[in-house]
C-alpha positions in Angstrom: 95.2 26.0 37.7 95.9 22.3 37.5 93.4 20.4 35.3 92.2 16.9 36.1 92.1 14.5 33.2 93.8 14.7 29.8 96.8 17.0 30.4 98.9 16.9 33.6 100.2 20.5 33.5 99.3 23.9 34.9 97.1 26.1 32.8 98.7 29.5 32.3 96.9 32.7 31.1 96.7 33.3 27.4 98.4 36.4 26.1 96.1 38.6 24.0 96.8 40.5 20.8 98.7 43.8 21.5 99.2 43.1 25.2 102.7 41.6 25.0 105.4 42.1 22.3 106.2 38.4 22.5 103.3 37.7 20.2 104.6 40.1 17.6 108.2 38.9 17.1 109.9 35.7 16.0 110.4 33.3 18.9 113.9 32.1 20.0 115.0 28.6 19.0 115.1 26.1 21.8 118.7 25.1 22.6 118.2 23.4 26.0 116.2 20.1 26.2 115.6 19.6 29.9 112.9 19.1 32.6 111.9 22.7 32.2 111.0 22.2 28.6 109.0 19.1 29.4 107.1 21.1 32.1 106.5 23.9 29.5 105.0 21.3 27.1 102.7 19.9 29.8 101.6 23.5 30.8 101.0 24.3 27.1 98.7 21.3 26.7 96.9 22.2 29.9 96.6 25.9 28.9 95.2 24.9 25.4 92.6 22.6 27.0 91.6 25.1 29.6 91.0 27.7 26.9 89.1 25.2 24.8 91.7 25.5 22.0 93.0 23.1 19.4 96.6 24.5 19.2 98.9 26.8 21.2 102.3 28.4 20.6 104.6 29.1 23.5 104.4 32.8 23.0 100.7 32.7 23.6 101.5 32.0 27.2 104.3 34.6 27.2 107.2 32.2 26.6 109.7 33.2 23.9 110.4 29.7 22.6 109.8 28.0 19.2 107.4 25.4 20.6 103.8 24.6 19.8 101.2 21.9 20.8 98.1 20.8 19.1 95.1 18.5 19.6 93.1 19.1 16.5 91.0 17.0 14.0 92.2 16.4 10.5 90.1 16.4 7.3 88.5 13.0 8.1 87.9 13.9 11.8 90.8 12.0 13.3 92.6 13.8 16.1 96.1 14.9 15.5 97.8 15.3 18.9 101.4 16.3 19.2 103.9 19.0 19.6 107.1 20.2 17.9 110.1 22.1 19.1 111.9 24.3 16.6 109.4 23.4 13.9 109.9 24.0 10.1 106.7 24.2 8.1 106.4 22.6 4.6 103.3 23.1 2.5 102.6 19.8 0.7 101.0 19.1 -2.7 97.5 17.7 -2.6 97.0 14.0 -2.8 94.5 12.6 -5.3 91.5 15.0 -5.6 92.3 17.0 -2.5 92.2 20.8 -2.9 95.5 22.7 -2.7 93.9 25.3 -0.5 90.9 25.6 1.7 89.0 28.8 2.6 87.4 28.5 6.0 86.9 30.3 9.3 89.9 30.7 11.6 90.1 32.0 15.1 92.7 32.4 17.8 92.9 32.2 21.6 95.0 35.4 21.5 92.1 37.2 19.7 89.2 35.8 21.7 85.8 35.7 20.1 85.7 36.5 16.4 86.6 34.3 13.5 87.5 35.3 9.9 87.7 33.4 6.6 91.3 32.8 5.7 92.8 30.7 2.9 95.4 28.1 4.0 97.0 25.0 2.4 94.9 21.9 2.8 97.9 19.6 3.5 101.0 20.6 5.5 103.9 19.0 7.5 106.0 20.3 10.3 109.4 18.8 11.0 111.1 19.6 14.3 112.4 17.8 17.4 110.8 16.5 20.6 111.5 17.3 24.2 114.7 15.2 24.0 116.0 16.7 20.7 115.0 13.7 18.6 113.4 14.3 15.2 109.6 14.5 15.0 107.3 15.1 12.0 103.6 15.9 11.9 101.7 15.7 8.6 98.1 16.8 8.5 95.2 17.7 6.4 92.2 20.0 6.8 91.8 21.8 10.1 94.9 20.1 11.6 97.0 21.4 8.6 95.5 24.8 9.2 96.5 24.5 12.9 100.1 23.6 11.9 100.3 26.7 9.7 98.6 29.0 12.3 101.0 27.9 15.2 104.1 28.2 13.1 102.9 31.7 12.1 102.7 32.5 15.8 106.3 31.4 16.3 107.3 33.7 13.5 105.5 36.6 15.2 102.4 36.6 13.1 98.9 36.4 14.4 96.2 35.3 12.0 94.5 38.7 12.0 97.8 40.1 10.7 97.1 38.2 7.4 93.8 40.0 6.9 93.2 43.4 5.3 93.7 46.3 7.6 90.0 47.1 7.6 89.0 43.5 8.5 91.7 43.3 11.2 90.4 46.5 12.8 86.8 45.2 12.8 87.8 41.8 14.3 90.1 43.4 17.0 87.2 45.8 17.9 84.9 42.8 18.2 87.4 40.9 20.4 87.8 44.0 22.6 84.1 44.3 23.3 82.4 47.4 24.7 85.2 48.1 27.1 87.6 48.6 24.2 90.3 46.3 25.5 91.1 42.7 24.8 90.8 40.6 27.9 94.2 39.9 29.7 
């Protein structure tokens, strides 16, 4: 589905937890920087917007590539909008009186519905490249820093529920599955 407005791409279906092995293994580094990659990025932004998300990794739409997009507010409410190809995450030291970590609720488009409290670094940076192979860096605080960590986890084959206790993960996956017992495709 093509969305009018903010992102000029085609929204693709979101892969749900357990439905596709691409969510559960590290993604392949991007080695070709071409029109296809640029179209993927547009489709990722459109897919994220259509699903009402704040971040999306390529494997969440079934693509095995180390790419993510985000449109997420930081600790002071300013939108952090961007993407990174072949990102490397760095947890940063707090500045001034910032906390080192933040415990807050986290959710995921690939586990639709439930949220769980998860501790993440308050400040983080991702270094990677853009669609042309030129260096790019995104530094963020608060929710946007959480998003950077969450999306890089996806690219490493980890979904946020994998970071929870087995008991909590089972409860959340059951809630996401609903009465039919299966996560939506």
